[in-house]
C-alpha positions as a printed Julia matrix, in Angstrom:
713×3 Matrix{Float64}:
   6.61  123.7   -107.21
   3.18  124.15  -108.44
   4.1   122.76  -111.95
   5.45  119.62  -110.47
   3.42  116.6   -111.4
   1.93  114.43  -108.56
   4.28  111.43  -109.32
   7.16  113.73  -109.19
   6.12  115.18  -106.03
   5.67  111.85  -104.55
   9.19  110.76  -105.6
  10.58  114.1   -104.27
   8.8   113.39  -100.83
  10.01  109.77  -100.68
  13.5   110.97  -101.53
  13.27  113.65   -98.75
  12.01  111.12   -96.32
  14.51  108.51   -97.29
  17.3   111.28   -96.7
  16.0   112.02   -93.42
  15.74  108.34   -92.52
  19.24  107.88   -93.58
  20.37  110.72   -91.51
  18.56  109.39   -88.38
  20.35  105.93   -88.85
  23.69  107.67   -89.27
  22.83  109.76   -86.11
  21.85  106.68   -84.31
  25.12  105.0    -85.4
  27.14  107.71   -84.26
  25.27  108.03   -80.93
  25.78  104.15   -80.6
  29.5   104.52   -81.26
  29.95  107.25   -78.52
  27.81  104.93   -76.19
  29.92  102.04   -76.88
  33.04  104.08   -76.14
  31.91  105.16   -73.02
  30.35  101.92   -71.89
  33.04   99.52   -73.42
  32.57   95.9    -72.57
  29.26   96.58   -70.76
  26.82   95.02   -73.46
  27.68   91.38   -72.27
  26.23   92.19   -68.86
  22.79   92.68   -70.47
  22.6    89.22   -71.84
  21.07   87.61   -68.87
  18.53   90.52   -68.8
  17.7    89.59   -72.49
  17.53   85.98   -71.51
  15.13   86.71   -68.74
  12.95   88.85   -71.3
  12.94   85.64   -73.35
  11.76   83.57   -70.26
   9.01   86.09   -69.57
   7.9    85.93   -73.13
   7.1    82.26   -72.64
   5.71   82.49   -69.12
   3.49   85.45   -69.43
   0.92   84.54   -72.57
  -2.35   82.78   -71.52
  -1.92   80.09   -74.08
   1.11   77.97   -74.72
   3.31   79.8    -77.32
   4.47   78.48   -80.47
   8.12   77.53   -80.82
   8.65   78.39   -84.55
   8.76   82.23   -84.26
  11.42   81.8    -81.39
  13.45   79.61   -83.59
  13.21   81.91   -86.47
  14.27   84.9    -84.0
  17.17   82.8    -82.87
  18.27   82.06   -86.35
  17.89   85.54   -87.47
  19.97   86.92   -84.49
  22.72   84.22   -85.26
  22.75   85.64   -88.81
  22.79   89.33   -87.77
  25.59   88.58   -85.26
  27.73   86.89   -87.83
  27.03   89.3    -90.76
  27.69   92.54   -89.02
  31.23   93.37   -87.97
  30.17   95.7    -85.22
  28.05   98.54   -84.07
  24.28   98.85   -83.11
  23.0    96.29   -85.41
  25.29   93.51   -84.14
  24.57   94.6    -80.59
  20.8    94.27   -81.02
  21.39   91.1    -83.03
  23.3    89.64   -79.87
  20.32   90.77   -77.46
  17.8    89.35   -79.77
  19.66   86.0    -79.96
  19.96   85.9    -76.13
  16.23   86.54   -75.65
  15.34   83.99   -78.26
  17.57   81.48   -76.49
  15.84   82.3    -73.25
  12.39   81.68   -74.77
  13.62   78.32   -76.31
  15.14   77.29   -73.02
  11.64   77.94   -71.33
   9.84   76.08   -73.84
  12.15   73.13   -73.61
  11.96   73.17   -69.84
   8.21   73.04   -69.63
   7.99   70.18   -72.19
  10.53   68.16   -70.66
   8.89   68.35   -67.17
   6.86   65.3    -66.07
   3.21   65.77   -66.53
   1.03   66.59   -63.37
  -0.93   63.54   -62.14
  -4.7    63.96   -61.16
  -4.7    63.17   -57.56
  -7.76   61.22   -56.38
 -10.11   63.32   -54.16
 -10.97   60.21   -51.82
  -8.67   58.47   -49.47
  -6.52   55.92   -51.17
  -3.96   53.32   -50.18
  -0.74   54.96   -51.09
   2.51   53.1    -52.06
   5.95   54.7    -52.55
   9.71   54.66   -51.82
  10.9    56.92   -49.01
  13.6    59.44   -50.41
  13.59   61.76   -47.3
  12.31   61.35   -43.78
  12.41   64.48   -41.65
  11.05   65.68   -38.21
   8.71   68.72   -37.96
   8.83   71.4    -35.22
   5.64   70.27   -33.66
   6.98   66.81   -33.05
   5.47   65.17   -36.19
   7.08   63.45   -38.97
   7.01   63.78   -42.91
   8.17   61.65   -45.58
   8.82   62.39   -49.27
   7.92   59.58   -51.52
   9.1    58.81   -55.07
   7.35   56.39   -57.42
   4.07   56.84   -55.5
   1.07   54.91   -56.73
  -2.41   53.96   -55.67
  -4.99   51.29   -57.11
  -5.33   51.97   -60.84
  -2.4    54.46   -60.95
   0.88   53.66   -62.38
   4.05   54.9    -60.38
   4.17   58.62   -60.95
   7.19   60.36   -62.08
   6.99   63.13   -59.37
   7.46   63.21   -55.56
   4.84   63.53   -52.9
   5.28   64.77   -49.38
   3.11   63.04   -46.77
   2.51   63.88   -43.18
   2.58   60.89   -40.99
   0.42   60.22   -38.05
   1.47   60.89   -34.45
   2.02   57.32   -33.55
   4.26   56.58   -36.48
   7.36   56.71   -34.32
   9.06   53.7    -35.99
  12.43   54.14   -37.72
  12.1    54.9    -41.54
  15.16   54.71   -43.7
  15.52   56.38   -47.11
  14.81   53.73   -49.57
  12.13   51.86   -47.61
   8.96   50.99   -49.53
   6.06   51.9    -47.44
   2.3    51.65   -47.72
  -0.44   53.72   -45.9
  -3.9    54.91   -46.25
  -3.79   58.58   -47.12
  -5.63   61.77   -48.34
  -3.69   63.5    -51.04
  -3.98   67.13   -52.02
  -2.94   68.86   -55.28
  -0.89   71.95   -55.15
  -3.24   74.97   -54.35
  -4.07   77.48   -56.95
  -3.17   81.06   -56.41
  -5.03   82.83   -53.66
  -6.07   85.61   -56.02
  -5.58   86.46   -59.75
  -2.03   87.29   -60.06
  -0.76   85.86   -56.71
   1.82   83.4    -56.0
   1.47   80.31   -58.26
   2.28   77.23   -56.09
   1.07   75.03   -58.88
   3.8    76.35   -61.35
   6.39   76.1    -58.62
   5.26   72.52   -58.02
   5.36   71.78   -61.75
   9.04   72.99   -62.3
  10.38   71.46   -59.05
   9.22   67.93   -59.72
   6.4    67.8    -56.97
   3.0    66.29   -57.37
   1.3    67.5    -54.23
   1.11   66.52   -50.48
  -0.85   64.26   -48.35
  -1.82   63.27   -44.74
  -1.68   59.79   -43.61
  -4.97   58.5    -42.12
  -3.41   55.13   -40.81
  -0.1    53.97   -39.41
   2.72   53.28   -42.04
   3.25   49.62   -43.03
   6.78   48.88   -44.18
   6.56   46.51   -47.31
  10.37   46.28   -47.86
  13.49   47.76   -46.38
  16.08   49.74   -48.31
  18.56   47.9    -50.4
  21.87   48.08   -48.44
  23.98   49.1    -51.65
  21.73   51.94   -52.74
  23.94   54.93   -53.13
  21.25   57.66   -53.09
  19.51   56.07   -50.19
  22.83   55.99   -48.19
  23.46   59.69   -48.99
  19.95   60.62   -48.02
  20.27   58.49   -44.65
  23.58   60.38   -44.13
  21.7    63.69   -44.3
  18.9    62.51   -42.03
  21.27   61.05   -39.42
  23.3    64.4    -39.36
  20.03   66.26   -38.81
  19.1    64.02   -36.03
  22.48   64.18   -34.34
  22.38   67.85   -34.55
  19.0    68.04   -32.87
  20.24   65.58   -30.15
  23.32   67.4    -29.5
  21.98   70.98   -29.47
  18.47   70.62   -28.42
  15.29   70.76   -30.39
  15.19   74.5    -31.2
  18.92   75.28   -31.67
  19.5    71.91   -33.29
  16.55   72.32   -35.69
  18.43   75.54   -37.07
  21.67   73.74   -36.91
  20.26   70.72   -38.97
  18.9    73.22   -41.66
  22.44   75.03   -41.89
  24.3    71.6    -42.29
  21.78   69.49   -44.29
  19.12   71.83   -45.71
  16.28   69.99   -43.82
  14.52   72.82   -42.33
  11.46   71.09   -41.18
  12.36   71.11   -37.34
  12.44   74.97   -37.13
   9.68   76.34   -34.95
   7.38   78.85   -36.51
   8.05   81.31   -33.93
  11.85   81.3    -34.7
  11.12   81.61   -38.43
   8.98   84.68   -37.83
  11.78   86.2    -35.59
  14.23   85.7    -38.42
  11.81   87.12   -40.99
  10.73   90.23   -39.2
  14.46   91.23   -38.13
  15.37   90.82   -41.91
  17.67   87.72   -41.2
  15.39   85.15   -43.05
  18.17   84.6    -45.52
  20.3    83.09   -42.61
  18.0    80.06   -42.67
  17.87   79.69   -46.43
  21.0    77.83   -47.15
  22.73   79.82   -50.17
  25.62   82.05   -50.87
  26.58   83.14   -47.22
  26.74   79.65   -46.03
  28.73   78.1    -48.96
  31.06   80.97   -48.82
  31.79   80.51   -45.09
  32.25   76.62   -45.75
  34.69   77.38   -48.74
  36.41   80.25   -46.91
  37.12   78.19   -43.84
  38.55   75.15   -45.91
  40.56   77.51   -48.0
  42.22   79.12   -44.81
  42.86   75.59   -43.15
  44.04   73.97   -46.48
  46.37   76.9    -47.28
  47.8    76.71   -43.66
  48.5    73.1    -43.79
  49.89   72.93   -47.25
  52.05   75.78   -46.68
  53.58   73.86   -43.57
  54.84   71.22   -46.05
  57.98   72.82   -47.13
  58.72   70.42   -50.23
  55.2    70.81   -51.48
  55.08   74.52   -51.05
  58.39   75.1    -52.9
  57.07   73.12   -55.93
  53.48   74.01   -56.43
  51.17   76.98   -55.9
  49.65   76.37   -52.39
  46.94   79.14   -52.87
  45.7    77.49   -56.01
  45.64   73.91   -54.41
  43.81   75.54   -51.49
  41.28   76.99   -53.9
  40.61   73.56   -55.48
  40.24   72.06   -52.0
  37.72   74.82   -51.19
  35.79   74.11   -54.37
  35.76   70.45   -53.48
  34.24   71.25   -50.05
  31.72   73.63   -51.66
  30.61   70.71   -53.87
  30.3    68.39   -50.97
  28.17   70.89   -49.0
  26.0    71.52   -52.18
  25.3    67.75   -52.23
  24.68   67.6    -48.35
  22.18   70.27   -48.29
  20.04   68.72   -51.16
  21.33   70.61   -54.23
  18.28   72.81   -54.29
  18.22   75.9    -56.59
  19.55   78.52   -54.23
  22.65   76.56   -53.47
  22.99   75.56   -56.94
  22.99   79.32   -57.99
  25.72   80.04   -55.2
  27.94   77.05   -56.34
  27.77   78.31   -59.79
  28.91   81.68   -58.67
  31.69   80.06   -56.63
  32.88   78.19   -59.49
  33.22   81.42   -61.62
  35.04   83.13   -58.76
  37.43   80.26   -58.25
  37.95   79.97   -62.09
  38.71   83.7    -62.18
  41.24   83.48   -59.43
  42.94   80.6    -61.12
  43.48   82.27   -64.14
  44.66   85.56   -62.41
  41.47   87.69   -62.85
  39.42   89.6    -60.41
  37.39   87.22   -58.13
  34.02   89.08   -58.01
  33.07   91.02   -61.05
  30.13   92.09   -63.08
  30.99   89.61   -65.97
  31.17   86.7    -63.37
  27.62   87.66   -62.13
  26.35   87.92   -65.53
  27.73   84.56   -66.57
  26.37   82.89   -63.47
  22.83   84.41   -64.06
  22.89   83.51   -67.81
  23.64   79.89   -67.12
  21.08   79.49   -64.49
  18.41   81.02   -66.54
  19.2    78.85   -69.23
  19.26   75.79   -67.34
  16.42   76.61   -65.04
  14.17   79.41   -66.46
  11.49   79.02   -63.86
  14.06   80.24   -61.13
  13.47   83.59   -62.71
  10.4    83.63   -60.48
  12.28   82.51   -57.34
  12.63   85.06   -54.64
  16.04   83.53   -53.76
  17.26   84.2    -57.33
  15.8    87.7    -57.55
  17.3    88.71   -54.32
  20.53   87.11   -54.25
  21.65   88.51   -57.85
  20.19   91.96   -56.88
  22.11   92.02   -53.62
  25.38   90.9    -55.26
  25.06   93.33   -57.99
  24.42   96.08   -55.54
  27.56   94.97   -53.38
  29.8    94.95   -56.46
  28.77   98.32   -57.71
  28.58   99.96   -54.28
  31.84   98.87   -53.04
  33.57   99.82   -56.16
  31.9   103.3    -56.11
  33.09  103.82   -52.5
  36.43  102.09   -52.49
  38.27  105.37   -52.22
  36.5   106.5    -49.25
  36.8   103.15   -47.6
  40.61  103.48   -48.09
  40.72  106.52   -45.92
  39.64  104.39   -43.08
  42.71  102.05   -43.38
  44.4   103.46   -40.48
  41.54  102.6    -38.17
  41.02   98.78   -38.89
  38.18   98.23   -36.46
  36.21  101.3    -37.9
  37.0   100.25   -41.26
  35.69   96.74   -40.53
  32.5    97.93   -39.02
  31.9   100.32   -41.89
  32.32   97.59   -44.51
  29.87   95.31   -42.71
  27.29   98.19   -42.41
  27.88   99.14   -46.17
  27.36   95.54   -47.12
  24.3    95.12   -45.1
  22.9    98.37   -46.22
  23.59   97.69   -50.08
  22.15   94.04   -49.75
  19.26   95.06   -47.94
  18.37   98.17   -50.17
  18.64   95.97   -53.26
  16.5    93.13   -51.83
  13.75   95.77   -50.67
  11.52   95.59   -53.94
  11.55   91.81   -54.01
  10.66   91.6    -50.16
   7.55   93.86   -50.8
   6.61   91.82   -53.8
   7.02   88.37   -52.07
   6.47   89.17   -48.51
   4.48   92.45   -48.32
   6.63   94.02   -45.8
   9.88   95.8    -45.13
  12.38   95.62   -42.21
  13.9    98.75   -40.86
  16.36   97.14   -38.58
  18.02   94.75   -40.94
  21.52   96.75   -41.01
  21.53   96.5    -37.08
  20.86   92.75   -37.11
  23.34   92.13   -39.87
  26.37   93.75   -38.09
  26.37   90.85   -35.6
  24.57   88.14   -37.0
  26.36   87.66   -40.29
  29.8    87.55   -38.93
  28.69   85.06   -36.33
  27.26   82.91   -38.92
  30.27   83.25   -41.26
  33.19   83.05   -38.52
  31.63   80.8    -35.78
  28.59   78.97   -36.67
  29.5    77.54   -40.07
  33.05   76.75   -39.27
  32.1    75.14   -36.0
  29.24   73.0    -37.8
  31.91   71.85   -40.36
  34.38   70.74   -37.69
  31.39   68.97   -36.03
  30.73   67.09   -39.32
  34.36   66.0    -39.76
  34.35   64.63   -36.1
  31.19   62.75   -36.44
  32.94   59.36   -37.53
  34.81   59.35   -34.27
  32.05   60.49   -32.05
  33.39   63.81   -31.08
  31.11   66.04   -33.11
  30.14   67.83   -29.72
  33.36   69.57   -29.99
  32.07   71.55   -33.02
  28.38   71.35   -32.27
  28.59   72.93   -28.89
  30.01   76.28   -30.11
  27.82   76.16   -33.12
  24.89   76.0    -30.79
  26.14   79.0    -28.71
  26.48   80.95   -31.98
  22.95   79.83   -33.06
  21.44   81.08   -29.67
  23.22   84.46   -29.95
  21.93   84.96   -33.66
  18.42   83.94   -32.51
  18.65   86.39   -29.55
  19.5    89.23   -31.93
  16.77   88.32   -34.32
  14.16   88.42   -31.52
  15.41   91.7    -30.14
  15.44   93.36   -33.57
  12.08   91.84   -34.29
  10.66   93.53   -31.01
  12.04   97.02   -31.84
   9.42   99.58   -32.77
   8.45   99.5    -36.34
  10.67   96.64   -36.81
   8.29   95.33   -39.65
   6.2    97.72   -41.77
   3.4    95.93   -43.91
   3.27   97.22   -47.55
   0.87   96.28   -50.35
   2.34   93.81   -52.59
   4.05   95.06   -55.65
   2.2    94.17   -58.88
   4.01   92.16   -61.51
   4.72   95.05   -63.66
   6.02   97.09   -60.82
   8.43   94.22   -59.85
   9.7    94.03   -63.38
  10.2    97.72   -63.45
  12.04   97.86   -60.34
  14.27   94.94   -61.1
  15.13   96.51   -64.54
  15.85   99.87   -62.55
  18.32   98.05   -60.37
  20.01   96.27   -63.31
  20.1    99.74   -65.27
  21.8   101.49   -62.11
  24.37   98.59   -61.85
  25.26   97.67   -65.39
  25.89  100.92   -66.97
  29.04  103.16   -66.14
  28.2   106.72   -67.62
  25.35  109.01   -66.41
  23.11  106.82   -68.5
  22.75  104.8    -65.34
  20.78  107.65   -63.69
  17.77  106.67   -65.82
  17.35  103.63   -63.55
  16.48  105.85   -60.54
  12.86  106.96   -61.81
  12.54  103.27   -63.09
  13.25  101.89   -59.58
  11.17  104.68   -57.8
   8.12  104.11   -59.89
   8.46  100.25   -59.54
   8.45  100.9    -55.71
   5.43  103.03   -55.42
   3.5   100.96   -58.01
   1.13   99.52   -55.33
  -0.14  102.82   -54.73
  -0.49  103.69   -58.48
  -3.05  100.87   -59.21
  -6.52  100.17   -57.59
  -6.47   97.07   -55.38
  -9.67   95.08   -55.75
 -12.39   95.59   -53.45
 -13.4    91.96   -52.98
 -11.65   88.59   -53.14
 -13.18   85.31   -53.32
 -11.3    82.02   -52.87
 -11.02   79.24   -55.48
 -13.5    77.07   -53.67
 -16.06   79.85   -53.07
 -15.72   79.23   -49.21
 -13.97   82.41   -48.3
 -14.55   86.04   -49.14
 -12.99   89.11   -47.96
 -14.12   92.76   -48.61
 -11.63   95.6    -48.33
 -12.88   98.45   -46.01
 -11.21  101.73   -44.86
 -11.28  100.44   -41.29
 -10.3    96.95   -42.02
 -11.14   93.86   -43.7
 -14.51   92.09   -43.62
 -13.79   88.3    -43.86
 -16.34   85.5    -44.33
 -15.21   81.99   -44.02
 -13.98   79.46   -41.55
 -10.29   79.76   -42.22
  -9.49   83.27   -41.24
  -5.82   82.57   -40.03
  -4.85   80.29   -43.14
  -2.78   80.69   -46.02
  -5.3    82.36   -48.36
  -6.4    84.88   -45.77
  -2.61   85.79   -45.27
  -1.99   86.29   -48.99
  -5.04   88.63   -49.18
  -3.84   90.69   -46.38
  -0.46   90.96   -47.88
  -2.0    92.2    -51.16
  -3.9    94.86   -49.24
  -0.74   95.85   -47.15
  -2.37   94.73   -44.01
  -0.06   91.86   -43.28
  -0.11   90.62   -39.63
  -3.52   92.19   -39.02
  -5.71   90.32   -36.68
  -8.55   89.23   -38.78
 -11.57   87.2    -37.63
 -14.64   86.12   -39.21
 -16.94   89.1    -38.6
 -19.82   87.42   -40.39
 -20.32   84.54   -38.15
 -23.94   83.35   -38.82
 -26.58   85.14   -40.86
 -25.8    87.88   -43.49
 -22.95   90.38   -43.54
 -23.09   93.94   -45.1
 -19.61   95.23   -46.1
 -20.17   98.68   -47.79
 -21.96   98.04   -51.13
 -21.23   94.19   -50.88
 -23.81   91.74   -49.23
 -22.31   88.45   -48.11
 -25.37   86.35   -47.97
 -25.57   83.56   -45.48
 -28.3    81.25   -44.28
 -31.56   82.58   -44.3
 -33.22   85.61   -46.26
 -31.55   88.79   -45.49
 -33.29   91.67   -43.99
 -34.75   94.02   -46.51
 -32.52   97.05   -45.27
 -29.46   95.16   -46.05
 -30.51   94.94   -49.69
 -30.6    98.82   -50.16
 -27.76  100.33   -52.16
 -26.04   96.89   -52.7
 -24.05   96.61   -55.87
 -22.9    93.04   -55.44
 -24.22   90.0    -53.76
 -21.91   87.28   -52.8
 -23.99   83.92   -52.0
 -21.71   81.9    -49.68
 -22.13   78.04   -49.58
 -25.43   77.25   -48.05
 -26.72   80.84   -48.33
 -29.76   82.3    -49.94
 -30.01   85.33   -51.99
 -33.01   87.23   -50.93
 -32.37   90.58   -52.55
 -34.26   91.55   -55.59
 -33.46   93.82   -58.52
 -30.9    93.43   -61.24
 -27.84   93.28   -58.93
 -24.91   91.13   -60.01
 -24.51   87.78   -58.04
 -21.67   85.69   -57.29
 -22.21   81.99   -56.04
 -19.99   79.13   -55.4
 -20.93   77.27   -58.42
 -20.35   80.11   -60.79
 -16.7    80.38   -59.78
 -15.9    76.64   -59.67
 -14.46   76.69   -63.04
 -12.85   80.13   -62.95
 -10.86   79.81   -59.66
 -10.4    82.7    -57.29
 -11.98   85.9    -58.18
 -11.01   89.58   -57.62
 -13.69   92.3    -57.97
 -13.69   96.12   -58.55
 -16.81   97.92   -57.55
 -17.51  100.66   -59.95
 -20.24  103.17   -60.26
 -22.2   101.13   -62.8
 -21.77   97.7    -60.85
 -18.71   95.67   -60.52
 -15.69   94.42   -62.8
 -14.45   90.96   -62.28
 -11.13   89.19   -63.07
 -10.85   85.45   -62.53
  -7.86   83.13   -61.97
  -8.74   81.23   -65.14
  -8.76   84.5    -67.42
  -5.54   85.52   -65.83
  -3.48   82.34   -66.16
  -5.09   80.71   -69.17
  -4.46   77.1    -70.47
  -0.79   76.17   -69.53
   1.0    72.94   -68.72
   1.01   73.74   -64.87
  -2.63   74.8    -64.63
  -4.88   71.95   -63.93
  -8.06   71.18   -66.15
 -11.16   72.86   -64.84
 -13.81   70.66   -63.2
 -17.01   70.18   -65.13
 -19.52   72.75   -64.14
 -23.16   71.73   -63.62
 -25.78   74.21   -65.16
 -26.89   77.04   -62.92
 -29.7    79.51   -63.0
 -28.9    82.54   -65.18
 -28.94   85.04   -62.4
 -26.31   82.96   -60.67
 -24.11   82.96   -63.8
 -24.4    86.72   -64.54
 -21.29   87.72   -62.82
 -19.05   84.71   -63.52
 -18.65   85.34   -67.35
 -16.95   88.73   -67.36
 -13.21   88.74   -68.05
 -12.47   92.36   -68.31
  -9.22   93.64   -66.81
  -9.26   95.58   -63.58
  -9.38   99.47   -63.57
  -6.08  101.35   -63.58
């Protein structure tokens, strides 16, 4: 070989490398064929996952992505799918096509949404058309306005929710044009970098913000009597008022939510009881409720149609009953406001009914994948919805779990009562376990007694509460709704007592640190991996799910959090949380406690007046701090109205320094501090409002507000 020239040697090396590469491709193709044989028909189940990846590729970047690369990938994926008759390349092309479609759908959804208006900071005379009037649990009232405007502003294309003054007890009808002096508030920014983005939620839901009336409402004009939308909204509000009047304020508030989707009348204590017992989904109108309505209508319609002998001999009674149930489901969808969770559930119901009509299995992974793909393409932002995540994870777990344990369940057929109880327990366990990562990510807690609560609450809701409420609705035109509303109220009372008992059990709710975004994605992918594959390949999902679940303990949480307005600060300490600010029980403080896994902890302002030292952080208040407080300080946070009396090259954070950057998270290190701002995390996106102008500040005050380095691992 020594006599071989250098060009010849290079040619031989390339030939060998090319041969090995060809062998590798052939081996991959052979492995893919074996995998495809074992997982026949399973690739289509991964299409919604690929669409979700495309959605994330749009939402995650800091700057608005370009559309042309996605269109090129879309065209390339289509070309690969059409050119390749089968095998690995066609499968990858199909997945790339789905991902590109998800990205393009997200781009279109973002650009088709109406722009967010800049709401005035001062009080204005607000004018708008009432689209919804609802009662609140504290006795107040709230209206949702469309085409709202104020002096110098054209009617906006988004809705505004305004809380009225207590003296506003006059009747308001949907479609009324009203006028009032009000203070308006834009959707709040995240409580911390990477926290729940209410501004993004409002952008994609068509909301502009909220407001509070400062003067009584003046009715400019009454609703047009022929307005179809106004009549329908008036019907919803009338049903809600009738439910409250017939069942009482507490039970009627829950009943009105289940019948109309208007949940403003539920008391906070009842909401907490449902949440802490793991029954919060009973108050979120979605799959369980529409399934109960459609199941009841199907049973009654089939019974009535079968009793008509000439009809039963000529047509398929079950198929007619299915169509009647589907029509009832559509009516319930419209009655409850057609919000995203009920839209997802109705889409799934349509797929199930269609499968039954053509003689296929009702509930299958293909139907679930089809419903998820349609929803993600039509509403890409629903990927971030806790309802979307929990519902599809729970249904996936139910389908796979019941299929795996079908043979063992058949062994209990000679014991009907025990079999029914076992199915209920298994259903609750599977759905609750699948929803566990998302509960940790969105609520910072886990419920230990959800199986016990489900064993009674779910059958009561499906077999008594919803059918009785439907009977009450049908009897409302003749004034006999109490026949249905009375047993509905009894069922709601029983479910409420069950929720309270389970919420009061020892360790009913365990606070956990909030799952980081990467951990949530990994846990969701692990659930999909476990459920969508058939062979032992699915076992790879176990470590993925495990790492996602323990991810809060694998990352370093911030040591200090500062609110977007600079008026609240919290420092994490081994023995608790040191809070400085005036809204210790507010939304921001609650989000901070969830992030640190201390949800529900009693936190008060431990720094009232003067300065406060929390570990190596000094929260400077009014007056010069004592010299001993400055010893060993690695960060000084100057609160509004405070004074920085510490000398030395210590980093400072002041209110004006974070005015442009929003909420701030700080990690203390041996060399100082590392900062991550909300502006550096979210970037410049359509739902992020422009930063206010920043007045020049002294250099020492800006020394901490310029670093955008990521947090330590």
